[in-house]
C-alpha positions as CSV (number, residue, x, y, z in Angstrom):
1,M,-3.4,-12.2,21.3
2,D,-6.8,-12.6,21.4
3,S,-7.6,-10.5,18.4
4,T,-11.4,-10.1,19.1
5,R,-10.6,-7.2,21.8
6,R,-8.9,-4.5,20.9
7,P,-5.0,-4.3,23.2
8,R,-4.7,-2.5,26.2
9,I,-0.7,-1.5,25.4
10,L,1.2,1.2,27.6
11,F,3.9,3.4,26.8
12,V,6.0,4.8,29.3
13,Y,8.5,7.4,28.1
14,Y,10.6,10.4,28.7
15,T,11.0,12.9,26.2
16,Y,13.4,16.1,26.0
17,T,13.6,16.4,22.6
18,R,10.5,14.7,21.7
19,Q,12.4,12.2,19.4
20,A,10.9,9.6,22.1
21,L,7.6,11.0,21.5
22,K,8.1,10.5,17.4
23,V,8.8,6.8,18.0
24,V,5.5,6.3,20.5
25,E,3.2,7.9,18.1
26,A,4.7,5.4,15.4
27,M,4.6,2.7,17.1
28,A,0.9,3.2,18.6
29,V,-0.4,3.6,15.2
30,I,1.1,0.3,13.7
31,L,0.2,-1.8,17.2
32,G,-3.2,0.1,17.4
33,M,-4.0,-1.7,13.9
34,L,-2.4,-4.9,14.3
35,P,-5.5,-6.9,15.5
36,A,-7.9,-5.7,12.6
37,Q,-4.7,-5.9,10.0
38,L,-4.3,-9.6,11.4
39,R,-7.9,-10.8,11.2
40,G,-8.4,-9.4,8.3
41,A,-11.2,-7.0,9.2
42,T,-11.7,-4.0,7.3
43,G,-12.5,-0.3,8.8
44,E,-14.7,2.9,8.2
45,I,-12.8,4.9,5.1
46,R,-13.4,7.9,3.3
47,I,-13.9,7.4,0.0
48,P,-13.7,10.1,-2.6
49,D,-16.1,10.4,-5.1
50,D,-13.8,10.0,-7.9
51,A,-13.4,6.3,-6.6
52,G,-16.9,5.3,-6.3
53,R,-18.3,6.4,-9.3
54,G,-16.8,7.1,-13.3
55,D,-16.4,4.9,-16.5
56,Y,-12.1,3.8,-16.6
57,D,-10.7,1.9,-19.0
58,L,-8.4,0.8,-16.7
59,I,-8.1,1.1,-12.4
60,C,-4.5,1.1,-10.6
61,I,-4.6,0.0,-7.1
62,G,-1.9,0.3,-5.2
63,S,-1.3,-1.6,-1.9
64,P,0.9,-1.0,1.0
65,T,1.9,-4.6,2.9
66,W,1.2,-4.8,6.7
67,F,1.8,-7.5,7.7
68,F,1.5,-9.9,4.9
69,K,-1.5,-8.6,3.9
70,P,-3.2,-5.6,1.9
71,S,-3.9,-2.7,4.7
72,V,-7.3,-2.3,6.1
73,P,-7.7,1.1,4.3
74,I,-7.4,-0.9,1.0
75,R,-8.8,-3.9,1.6
76,S,-12.2,-2.0,3.2
77,Y,-12.1,0.0,-0.3
78,L,-11.9,-3.5,-2.4
79,K,-15.0,-4.4,0.0
80,S,-16.7,-1.9,-0.7
81,Q,-19.9,-1.1,-2.8
82,E,-17.9,1.5,-4.3
83,A,-15.6,-0.7,-5.4
84,R,-17.8,-2.9,-6.9
85,R,-19.2,-0.2,-9.2
86,I,-15.9,0.9,-10.5
87,L,-14.8,-2.4,-10.8
88,E,-17.2,-4.4,-12.4
89,G,-16.3,-5.5,-16.2
90,K,-13.2,-3.1,-16.1
91,R,-9.8,-3.9,-16.2
92,F,-7.6,-3.5,-13.6
93,T,-3.4,-3.7,-12.1
94,A,-2.2,-3.5,-9.0
95,F,1.5,-2.7,-7.3
96,V,1.9,-3.4,-3.8
97,V,4.8,-2.0,-1.7
98,C,7.1,-4.0,0.8
99,R,10.1,-5.5,2.1
100,R,9.5,-9.1,1.9
101,Y,6.2,-11.5,1.0
102,W,5.0,-9.2,-1.5
103,S,3.4,-12.5,-3.8
104,I,0.9,-12.5,-0.7
105,N,-0.3,-9.3,-0.9
106,L,-0.7,-8.8,-4.5
107,K,-2.6,-12.0,-4.9
108,A,-5.2,-11.1,-2.1
109,V,-5.8,-7.3,-4.1
110,K,-6.4,-9.7,-7.3
111,K,-9.0,-12.0,-5.3
112,L,-10.2,-9.1,-3.8
113,G,-10.9,-7.2,-7.0
114,T,-12.1,-10.0,-9.4
115,K,-14.9,-10.8,-6.6
116,R,-15.7,-7.0,-7.4
117,G,-16.1,-8.3,-11.3
118,G,-12.8,-6.6,-12.5
119,E,-10.6,-8.7,-14.6
120,Y,-7.1,-8.6,-13.5
121,V,-4.7,-7.7,-15.9
122,N,-0.9,-7.5,-14.5
123,G,0.6,-6.6,-11.3
124,I,4.1,-5.3,-10.0
125,H,5.7,-4.8,-6.4
126,F,8.4,-2.5,-5.6
127,S,10.8,-3.4,-2.5
128,Y,12.1,-1.2,-0.5
129,A,16.4,-0.9,-0.4
130,G,18.8,-2.9,2.0
131,G,16.5,-6.2,2.3
132,Q,14.3,-7.2,5.3
133,V,16.4,-6.4,8.1
134,R,18.3,-3.5,7.1
135,S,15.2,-1.8,5.5
136,L,13.3,-2.5,8.7
137,L,16.1,-0.5,10.9
138,S,15.7,2.1,8.4
139,L,12.3,2.5,8.5
140,L,12.6,2.6,13.0
141,S,15.0,4.7,12.7
142,Y,13.3,7.4,10.1
143,F,10.2,6.7,12.8
144,G,12.8,8.3,15.7
145,K,14.7,11.0,13.9
146,G,12.6,12.0,11.0
147,E,15.4,11.6,8.5
148,N,17.2,9.5,6.7
149,R,20.7,8.4,8.5
150,E,23.5,6.2,7.3
151,R,23.8,4.2,10.5
152,Y,21.1,2.8,13.2
153,L,22.4,0.7,16.3
154,G,25.9,1.2,14.5
155,I,24.8,-0.8,11.4
156,K,25.4,1.0,8.2
157,I,21.7,1.3,6.9
158,P,19.9,2.6,3.4
159,P,17.7,5.6,2.9
160,T,14.2,4.4,3.7
161,N,11.7,2.9,1.7
162,L,11.5,2.4,-1.8
163,K,14.7,1.0,-4.0
164,P,16.2,4.2,-5.8
165,D,15.4,2.2,-9.4
166,Y,11.6,1.8,-8.8
167,V,11.3,5.1,-11.0
168,E,12.2,3.4,-13.8
169,Q,10.8,0.1,-12.7
170,A,7.0,2.5,-12.3
171,R,7.3,3.7,-15.7
172,A,8.4,0.5,-17.3
173,F,5.4,-0.9,-15.9
174,G,2.9,2.3,-16.4
175,N,4.4,1.6,-20.6
176,E,3.4,-1.8,-21.0
177,L,0.0,-1.1,-19.4
178,A,-0.5,2.2,-21.7
179,D,0.9,-0.4,-24.5
180,R,-2.0,-3.0,-23.7
181,L,-4.5,-0.4,-23.4
182,E,-3.7,0.7,-27.0
183,A,-3.5,-2.3,-28.6
184,D,-7.3,-3.4,-27.0
185,E,-8.7,0.0,-28.4
186,P,-9.9,-0.6,-31.8
187,T,-9.7,3.4,-32.6
188,A,-7.2,5.3,-30.6
189,R,-7.9,8.0,-28.7
190,P,-6.9,10.0,-26.3
191,A,-5.6,8.5,-22.4
192,R,-8.3,9.8,-19.7
193,A,-6.2,10.2,-16.3
194,N,-8.0,11.7,-13.7
195,G,-4.9,11.9,-11.2
196,P,-4.7,9.6,-7.9
197,I,-7.0,9.5,-5.7
198,G,-6.1,8.7,-1.9
199,L,-8.5,6.8,0.8
200,N,-8.8,8.5,4.0
């Protein structure tokens, strides 16, 4: 595939219950992003004010894995001037969500964040239930029906997305980060949290 041009893709389908349409829409989004994702391109994103200025003690970056790498929106943010203003001289952590090959994504987020002047303190990954193949089948099934199913193509599949223990994992990681922040503070002060900030 020539990655310098946008691919032209034709979807031919018929739908009565609109399920095939759901599959086409999901595939079109993925295939439309593929060339930019594979060549590590960035795109135009909307960066909320809180993600472009402010004084934070810790920045937590969540990065889904798209074809082994950070997603186009996260990569675009980490290459922005807003990210430089937020990260310069500050500690940051990263978490990645993926089926497999999480370490490639995590290393890339660490590298991009440190290039923007941040100090990387730790990272974690969260995996999908069912391993590489069954979790992919779960995702495809979910795209097709919009609900979790027990079987896809006759194969028993787990519920789509994260393993059930992700909540405990996330809380343990959050506690570890909080302990580190508290240990680094000369005088204890109340934690400030603006809540999650999403990129569009």
